[in-house]
C-alpha positions as MATLAB code, in Angstrom:
seq = 'XXXXXXXXXXXXXXXXXXXXXXXXXXXXXXXXXXXXXXXXXXXXXXXXXXXXXXXXXXXXXXXXXXXXXXXXXXXXXXXXXXXXXXXXXXXXXXXXXXXXXXXXXXXXXXXXXXXXXXXXXXXXXXXXXXXXXXXXXXXXXXXXXXXXXXXXXXXXXXXXXXXXXXXXXXXXXXXXXXXXXXXXXXXXXXXXXXXXXXXXXXXXXXXXXXXXXXXXXXXXXXXXXXXXXXXXXXXXXXXXXXXXXXXXXXXXXXXXXXX';
ca = [
      -1.717    1.917    7.074;
       1.108    0.664    4.834;
       1.034    2.164    1.352;
       2.059    0.843   -2.025;
       5.769    1.515   -1.603;
       5.883   -0.316    1.752;
       4.075   -3.330    0.320;
       6.325   -3.364   -2.755;
       9.421   -3.427   -0.535;
       7.942   -6.213    1.607;
       7.273   -8.259   -1.527;
      10.811   -7.671   -2.784;
      12.392   -8.845    0.473;
      10.095  -11.853    0.762;
      10.764  -12.801   -2.841;
      14.529  -12.570   -2.379;
      14.304  -14.863    0.657;
      11.708  -17.386   -0.498;
      11.551  -17.598   -4.298;
      12.784  -20.926   -5.639;
      12.690  -22.602   -2.225;
      10.564  -25.536   -1.119;
       8.348  -25.016    1.912;
       9.321  -27.176    4.877;
       6.373  -25.893    6.892;
       3.083  -24.064    6.349;
       0.648  -22.828    8.992;
      -2.322  -20.713    7.869;
      -3.950  -19.463   11.072;
      -7.364  -18.379    9.841;
     -10.326  -20.751   10.154;
     -11.342  -20.832    6.481;
      -7.893  -22.011    5.357;
      -6.466  -23.653    8.466;
      -6.442  -27.071    6.779;
      -4.417  -25.873    3.789;
      -0.869  -27.257    3.952;
       1.561  -26.144    1.265;
       4.514  -28.020    2.738;
       6.594  -29.515   -0.062;
       5.461  -26.962   -2.630;
       7.863  -24.525   -4.317;
       7.556  -20.785   -3.801;
       7.624  -19.418   -7.334;
       7.596  -15.737   -6.376;
       6.222  -13.112   -4.034;
       4.719  -10.114   -5.787;
       2.804   -6.987   -4.875;
      -0.259   -5.524   -6.550;
      -1.025   -2.129   -5.115;
      -1.373   -2.799   -1.384;
      -1.875   -6.550   -1.852;
       0.750   -9.279   -1.424;
       0.716  -12.468   -3.491;
       2.786  -15.495   -2.464;
       2.628  -17.819   -5.482;
       3.263  -21.325   -4.164;
       2.741  -24.406   -6.298;
      -0.576  -23.892   -8.091;
      -1.975  -21.686   -5.328;
      -1.575  -18.097   -4.182;
      -1.539  -16.897   -0.593;
      -3.231  -13.515   -0.879;
      -2.757  -11.086    1.994;
      -3.513   -7.450    2.720;
      -1.844   -5.623    5.591;
      -4.732   -3.234    6.342;
      -3.883   -1.062    9.386;
      -1.801   -3.316   11.616;
      -0.346   -6.013    9.378;
       3.261   -6.765    8.492;
       5.392   -9.614    7.177;
       8.620  -10.502    9.002;
      11.509  -12.717    7.985;
      13.399  -14.755   10.582;
      16.176  -17.290   10.522;
      14.993  -20.655   11.880;
      14.973  -20.656   15.680;
      15.095  -16.857   15.973;
      12.639  -15.251   18.391;
       9.754  -13.363   16.774;
       9.424   -9.640   17.376;
       5.633   -9.790   17.669;
       3.410  -12.104   19.758;
       2.681  -15.514   18.257;
      -1.078  -15.037   18.674;
      -0.911  -12.230   16.096;
       0.500  -14.549   13.415;
      -1.926  -15.324   10.600;
       0.432  -17.177    8.267;
       3.751  -18.917    8.841;
       5.808  -20.165    5.888;
       9.061  -22.007    6.523;
      11.957  -23.008    4.276;
      15.349  -24.437    5.135;
      16.759  -20.898    5.338;
      13.896  -18.640    6.418;
      10.637  -18.378    8.307;
       8.199  -15.776    6.955;
       5.479  -14.686    9.371;
       2.488  -12.541    8.474;
       1.233  -10.730   11.587;
      -2.218   -9.148   12.043;
      -3.030   -9.460    8.358;
      -6.290   -7.807    7.389;
      -6.838  -10.404    4.661;
      -5.420  -13.939    4.568;
      -6.773  -16.319    1.956;
      -5.740  -19.017   -0.493;
      -6.870  -18.925   -4.128;
      -5.770  -20.822   -7.241;
      -3.053  -18.775   -8.926;
      -5.018  -19.010  -12.175;
      -7.860  -17.180  -10.396;
      -5.885  -14.342   -8.768;
      -7.942  -11.789  -10.652;
     -10.878  -12.752   -8.442;
      -9.133  -10.989   -5.525;
      -7.096   -8.250   -7.228;
      -8.785   -7.822  -10.596;
     -10.777   -4.824   -9.354;
      -7.617   -2.783   -8.814;
      -6.596    0.061  -11.077;
      -3.126    0.371  -12.625;
      -0.398   -0.446  -10.104;
       1.825    2.582   -9.595;
       4.810    0.296   -8.982;
       3.825   -2.474  -11.376;
       5.762   -3.439  -14.473;
       2.560   -2.828  -16.438;
       1.941    0.686  -15.057;
      -0.418    2.500  -17.447;
      -0.727    6.256  -16.794;
      -3.333    6.700  -19.533;
      -5.651    4.136  -17.969;
      -4.990    5.554  -14.502;
      -5.913    9.058  -15.674;
      -9.087    7.790  -17.331;
     -10.187    6.020  -14.165;
      -9.327    8.955  -11.900;
     -11.305   11.316  -14.138;
     -14.341    9.064  -14.548;
     -16.595   10.677  -11.896;
     -16.278   14.490  -11.845;
     -18.407   14.789   -8.688;
     -16.036   12.879   -6.368;
     -13.651   14.864   -4.116;
     -10.127   14.527   -5.472;
      -8.843   13.180   -2.143;
     -11.420   10.376   -2.212;
     -10.702    9.561   -5.859;
      -6.977    9.215   -5.152;
      -7.644    6.767   -2.321;
      -9.941    4.616   -4.461;
      -7.771    1.613   -5.374;
      -9.943    1.007   -8.425;
      -8.406    4.173   -9.912;
      -4.741    3.915   -8.946;
      -3.443    1.011   -6.881;
      -0.990    1.920   -4.148;
      -1.965    5.380   -2.889;
      -2.792    5.651    0.802;
      -3.566    8.491    3.157;
      -0.031    9.872    3.324;
       0.418   10.068   -0.425;
      -3.068   11.466   -1.070;
      -2.469   14.369    1.312;
       1.060   15.075    0.135;
       0.165   14.883   -3.569;
      -2.616   17.423   -3.163;
      -0.324   19.807   -1.320;
       2.397   19.512   -3.939;
      -0.134   20.169   -6.732;
      -1.902   22.995   -4.871;
      -5.284   21.261   -4.710;
      -7.717   21.287   -1.791;
      -8.776   17.805   -0.609;
     -12.445   18.773   -0.991;
     -12.101   19.993   -4.576;
     -13.955   17.672   -6.908;
     -12.338   15.819   -9.770;
     -14.289   17.986  -12.206;
     -13.090   21.221  -10.574;
      -9.439   20.207  -10.402;
      -8.535   20.691  -14.060;
      -5.863   18.567  -15.690;
      -5.137   15.557  -13.489;
      -2.231   14.228  -15.551;
       0.389   16.066  -13.421;
      -1.045   14.454  -10.268;
      -0.889   10.983  -11.811;
       2.686   11.572  -12.995;
       3.798   12.880   -9.594;
       2.152    9.951   -7.790;
       4.202    7.542   -9.883;
       7.416    9.514   -9.340;
       6.988    9.723   -5.568;
       6.159    6.072   -5.011;
       8.953    4.985   -7.346;
      11.478    7.214   -5.554;
      10.421    5.866   -2.131;
      10.054    2.200   -3.023;
      13.459    1.168   -1.594;
      13.294    3.401    1.488;
      12.352    2.148    4.935;
      11.327    5.717    5.799;
       9.694    7.542    2.911;
      10.168   11.239    2.285;
       8.067   13.747    0.370;
      10.284   16.745    1.066;
      13.647   15.230    0.190;
      14.638   15.393    3.863;
      14.736   11.960    5.509;
      15.206   13.215    9.072;
      12.426   12.365   11.545;
       9.720   15.016   11.503;
      11.062   16.586    8.317;
       9.844   14.157    5.673;
       6.267   15.409    5.095;
       4.776   18.690    3.904;
       1.350   18.481    5.539;
       0.556   14.907    6.639;
       0.328   14.676   10.433;
       1.269   18.367   10.807;
      -2.044   19.883   11.938;
      -1.495   23.223   13.678;
       2.130   23.495   12.575;
       3.408   26.136   10.135;
       3.469   25.308    6.448;
       7.028   24.621    5.330;
       6.487   26.915    2.337;
       4.478   29.887    3.574;
       4.225   29.570    7.362;
       0.422   29.376    7.434;
      -1.020   26.994   10.027;
      -1.808   23.539    8.601;
      -5.473   22.566    8.936;
      -6.940   19.102    9.400;
     -10.258   17.401    8.820;
     -11.846   14.146    7.733;
     -13.132   13.137    4.334;
     -14.275    9.916    2.732;
     -16.720    8.245    0.395;
     -19.039    7.703    3.396;
     -19.002    7.908    7.193;
     -17.390    4.485    7.500;
     -14.497    5.485    5.241;
     -13.538    8.831    6.719;
      -9.810    9.501    6.481;
      -7.625   12.240    7.938;
      -6.925   15.181    5.662;
      -4.296   17.898    6.042;
      -3.850   21.022    3.960;
      -2.409   24.498    3.826;
      -5.215   27.055    3.256;
      -2.824   29.364    1.451;
      -0.808   26.972   -0.747;
      -3.867   24.876   -1.623;
      -6.594   27.125   -2.993;
];
């Protein structure tokens, strides 16, 4: 699943291509909004909010969420698409570019003045201009009984952290995924490191947590079950954890470095 840094970079590239341009074509391929045609409207900007993308066009906002499979592509007019057309959920055309949202988990149109109805529940955006570490810490600390891994993934606490970052942050701060918020002690260093990591990776196509960008070398524990810890050599363990059975996510940890 794309995380906050990936979505931020998508928004940046879409904004650079589309902002200030007039739409010459608009095709929203979801039943609830299939009749919406924004052709002739100006794209004011494309922005990210956590893992959400907001195309602000005229007085309306195209709100999308990539979920597991989604992505936005940019093509020059007439260029062949890299994914099948039946996966397209939104197609926005200008004189210079065609932006295609494939397999979007959420595709909807809302009045820009009412954007908070779709993203107002989110906590402070780790890559937002209004990032507020004090508010983020307060939200993360609110329920001492929640496992720290689950609290980090809750977008109402910090917007932008996904499975990769949650696992890597806990390794780097020596915390077990199952440790509760109340047992973890001071959470300020985790909040600060989350901001630093996402900010450092925001322009990278391939993120790195280790400082090494080579394939297979960019993570400490994520996806490394059964392999030796890069610090101590102990075998990395894996499990699943979530707020409920429908939200179970993969966890990875070193039983020696995270105690």
